[in-house]
C-alpha positions, 0 to 999 in steps of 0.5 A: 499499499505504501509503495502504490501511495508513493507511485501515485504521489509521484504521478500526481505531483507536478514534474519539474521541467518549466519555468516554475522548476524550483517550485514544483521541485520543492513540492515533490521534495517535501511530499515524496521525502522518505516517510512512514506515510501513516495517515494515508496507510490509515486511510486506506486500511480504514476504507478497506475494513469498511468494504471500500477499495476503489481507486479513488480511495488512493487519491484520497490518501494522496490528498491527505499526505499532501496536506500533512506535507505542507503543514510540515514545511510550514510548522519547519519555518523560522517563524514557527519552529524554526526546524533545520531537520525533517525526514532525515534532510534539511528542512524545505526552507533551507533547501529552497528559501523560505519563499518557495517553501511557503509557496510550495505549501501553499501549492500543496493545499491547493492540489490536495483539495483540487484532487478530492473536488475531481474524484470518481465517486458520488457527488454528495460524498465528494463534496462531504470529503472536501468539507471533512478535510477542509475542517480539519486544516482550518481555523479550527483544526491544524491551523488553530493547533499551530497558532495555540502551540505558538502563542500559549505553549510558552506559558504555563498551562494545565494538562488540559489545555495542553491536550486540547492544543495536542488535539488540534495539532495532530488528532483532527488530521487522523480524525479527517483521515478516518472520517473520510474512508467512512464517507467513502464507504457510506459508513453509518453514524455509529461507525462514524462516531467510533472512529472520530472517538478513536482519532482522538485518542491516536492523536493524543498518543502521537503527540505524546510519543512526539514529545517523548522523542523530542527529548531524546539525545540523538535525531539520527533514528527519527530524522528531525531536530529534537529539543524543539520543546525546550521551554515550552509547556508540554506534557512532558514538562507538566507530568514527567517522562514517566507520567507521559508514558503512562498516559500514552499507554492509556490512550493506546488502549482506549484507541484499541478499544474503540477501534474494536467496535468497527473492525475485527482484530485480525483486520489490516487497520487493527494490526497497523495501528497496534504495530505502530505503538508495540513498544508501549503496550 
């Protein structure tokens, strides 16, 4: 599935070769850089488990990956986290310049929504998919989470306030990913509710894992900067590493229970999520 997503992304992204070569190269560099492709794989496996495997689902997965890649480019900018390393390579603004990095992120977002709008799928479902991803990106989603992290992260905050920011920074895109799979499959309301609750637990677990990795002594194994959270009000700062590990395990258990309301233990999406957090089981 990962190979299928990578192959399709190469087709969908514009090829360098015209007078916009630097911009298109930046789009491809940020999206095609080696990555785990967790969100597109999650969408494909979730849809498959619901009986939906049309070719349009691969394009949906690619749209989510484009949005994710764009968010990382923006997150790394000097005015944001000022990161130097992403996916084992220099961040896009260091390789191409801040101007090209910003424009590439905007172009990726535009490409993602254009892709969804042109899917070969029922018109009502197509419109719902666009609306779902738009909700995740906008001022009550990723954008809001980044704003809160930048403006409020340096001050003292409660664990609940930090968790709310984590939800916006990470969980909302997981939620959109699962909801898009459900929309394509025509899933019922109960299924969508369970998947939404699962996405919240999954997002919290991922953000906690990211916070723990940020305190690592070496960045070689994770391919990005560490120590970027120094001085920020993260749950590691509030609860300590052991407290965060305990909370992470609880989120993982909750996530598996919620996913179990929709999928059998042997289904791919259950196995995939279980493997992601195997060492915290």
